[in-house]
Phi, psi and omega in degrees: 000137182264147180226152172246140178286130179248351179213137179304143175221134175230132179292143175260005185235095183290339180235076184292145177293143173209149182201165179267164175302139177092349180295139177283138182236143168262120185261121180258218186294151173276141180298132176237112182177232185309136178296139181091354180254034180289164174067035168249137182235140176281113185241154175237148167216164187307130172078011182225158173287159178296153178204163182276131184231134178288143181305330184295343180254009182247126170265119180286130179248342182171184181296118177074009181232145178201181179220144180288126178280343182200165174297149183209146172224136177267015181302128175254146177273141169268121185223161176234155180306141179098342179288145182256134180238150171259118180281129183248324183202113175275136176212120168051047177086000179237161180230126173282123190233161168242125177292123184299324184295316186226001176083001180299138181256146176173174182269147171220144175293134182301327183290352178260010182232152172232130181292137176263136179272000000 
């Protein structure tokens, strides 16, 4: 499904967390903020800075511990209004997208996008 960007977005995370399936995670605080962005957790894994991870990709192993159910990247796209994105996976108020122009993959907040028919 195609989307057009309706509001500028710039990532605040220059070194986004990314990991392979099966990686052990330290699970921190749950995101408290914008409505509709529930179920994101601040996670750490070996050799990386902390990053926000959706609950759907975390297998809980105990208090504050988990394992990745699938490969994941917290990369966000920097976009400007008018750019076209291909939506691949919506999760917790965000959309994993492919930039139509060059194929770059990353997350965008759903409220900054409008679906094209």
